[in-house]
C-alpha positions in Angstrom: -62.8 46.9 42.0 -63.4 43.3 40.8 -62.2 41.9 44.1 -64.5 44.3 46.0 -67.5 43.4 43.9 -66.8 39.7 44.4 -66.2 40.2 48.1 -69.5 42.1 48.5 -71.5 39.3 46.8 -69.6 36.3 48.4 -71.7 36.2 51.6 -75.0 36.6 49.8 -74.2 34.0 47.2 -72.4 31.7 49.7 -69.1 31.8 47.9 -66.5 30.1 50.0 -63.7 32.4 48.9 -65.0 35.4 50.9 -61.9 35.5 53.1 -59.5 35.3 50.1 -61.4 38.1 48.4 -61.4 40.3 51.5 -57.6 39.7 51.8 -57.2 40.8 48.2 -59.1 44.0 49.0 -57.0 44.6 52.1 -53.9 45.2 50.1 -55.5 48.5 49.1 -57.3 49.1 52.4 -54.0 48.9 54.2 -52.5 51.5 51.9 -55.4 53.9 52.7 -55.0 53.1 56.4 -51.3 54.0 56.2 -52.0 57.3 54.4 -54.3 58.4 57.2 -51.8 57.6 60.0 -50.7 61.2 60.4 -53.4 63.2 58.6 -57.2 63.5 58.5 -57.6 63.1 54.8 -55.6 61.3 52.0 -53.7 64.5 51.0 -53.4 66.3 54.3 -55.8 68.1 56.6 -58.3 69.2 53.9 -60.9 67.2 52.1 -60.0 66.5 48.5 -61.6 64.9 45.4 -59.5 61.8 46.2 -61.3 61.3 49.5 -64.7 61.7 47.8 -63.7 59.3 44.9 -62.6 56.6 47.3 -65.4 57.0 49.8 -68.0 54.7 48.0 -65.4 51.8 47.7 -64.4 52.0 51.4 -68.0 52.3 52.5 -68.9 49.2 50.4 -65.9 47.3 51.9 -66.8 48.2 55.4 -70.5 47.5 55.0 -69.9 44.0 53.7 -69.0 42.8 57.2 -69.6 45.7 59.6 -68.7 43.7 62.7 -65.5 42.4 61.2 -64.5 45.9 60.0 -65.2 47.5 63.4 -62.9 44.9 65.1 -60.0 45.4 62.7 -56.9 47.4 63.1 -58.1 49.9 60.5 -58.7 52.6 63.1 -57.6 55.5 60.9 -59.8 54.4 58.0 -62.7 53.7 60.3 -62.4 57.3 61.8 -62.1 58.7 58.3 -65.2 56.8 57.1 -67.2 57.8 60.3 -66.4 61.4 59.6 -68.2 61.2 56.3 -71.0 58.9 57.4 -72.0 61.4 60.1 -71.5 64.5 58.0 -74.3 66.7 56.9 -73.0 66.5 53.3 -73.3 62.7 53.3 -76.6 62.5 55.1 -78.2 65.0 52.7 -76.7 63.3 49.7 -77.9 59.9 50.8 -81.4 60.9 51.9 -84.1 58.6 50.7 -86.9 60.3 48.8 -90.3 58.8 48.0 -90.9 57.5 44.6 -91.8 60.4 42.3 -94.5 58.3 40.8 -96.0 56.6 43.8 -99.0 55.0 42.0 -96.6 53.4 39.5 -98.6 54.7 36.5 -96.7 54.5 33.2 -95.3 57.8 32.2 -93.9 58.6 28.7 -91.9 61.7 28.0 -93.1 63.9 25.2 -89.9 64.6 23.4 -91.7 66.6 20.7 -92.9 69.2 23.2 -89.7 71.2 23.0 
């Protein structure tokens, strides 16, 4: 995860090791790609907790340089990610809500009210 975090921030902070950091991440990305060669999910044809656990990391990796990721040979992983990104489960989970306190008034919880 340290390599992913550094890779994500390399472009924004103009760190010149972006390619090296991405290559370090690709060791794991390639393993995920290989797992999806003959199946839809990491453990077969059914969604598992492993898929959901890895999803945020793969999404962050892909979103760091979307154009580069689209042009890579990671077609299985790209398909897998697209399946989630277009799913109702994902879109409902990631839906943006308005701030619950739109006028930004200070709000203190009354812990003694129990």
